[in-house]
N, C-alpha and C positions, 0 to 999 in steps of 0.2 A: 504494500500500500504506500502510495506516494501522496504527500500533502503539499498544497500551496497555501501559504499563510499571508494574509494581509494584516500587518501589524501597524496600528495607528497610535502614535505617541506624541507627547510634547516634552517629555523628560528623557534626556539622552541616557540616564542611568537605566531606565527600563529597556532601552534598545540594547545596551551592553548585556543585560541579563538574558535577553532572548537570543543573542548571538551565541551564548554558551549553552543553549538548550541541548541536552543529550536526548537522543531518540533512537528507537529501533528501526525507524522508517526514514526514507529520504524526505527532508523537509526543505522547501524552497520558500524563503521569507522575503516578502515585498515590504520594505520599510517605508511608511508614509508619515512624514513629519508635518503635523498641523501648523507649525510655525513657518513652514517653507511655502513660498508662493507656488512652487512647482508641484507640490504634493497636496495642497489644501483642497482643491476641487474634487479630486478622486477620493480623498479621505472623508470629506463631508458627505459625498454621495453614498459611500458605503455605510457610514454611521446613520445617515438619514433613513436608509432602507430598513434599519433595525430600531430606529427611534432611540439610538444610544446617545448619551450626553457625556458620560465620564470617559477619562483616558487612564491607562491605555485601553484600547478596544482591539480585539483580535478576532478575525474571521478566518476559519479554517475551511478550505475547499478540498474536496477529494479529487482523484485523478480525472474524473469525468466533468469537473467544473461545478458540481453541485455543492452547496454549502453543507458542511458536515457538522460544524459546531461553531458557536461564538462565545467569547469570553470577555468580560468587562470587570472593572474594579469598582464594586459597590461595597461588598462585605469582605472580600478577601482579594489577594493579589491575582490579577488576570494571568500574569506570567507563571505563577505557581500552579494555577489551574491548568494552563496549557501543558506544562511539563508533566504534571500528573496524568493528564488525559493521553498525551502522546505515548507515554510509557506504560499505560495500562494494558494488560494482557487481552482484554476484551476487544481491543482495536485491531489486533493482529488476525488476519484471515488466512 
């Protein structure tokens, strides 16, 4: 299983945490900085689709381009949720 991840952030510390994500699967991460004029439009489009307001916001797409999971930081760290989910045995097919 291969995943494409849209990682929307404003804090570069979150970006560094995601770069170090260990995974059993190939993960391709598209970093979108909300403070960057270049990334802002695409980042807002993705967040608006889900009604997301908080950062970081993470959208995980499967090989076929369908959204598999989204993570955001309201109660716990979105990065921690992503790491736990990627390394969970239930995700291996």
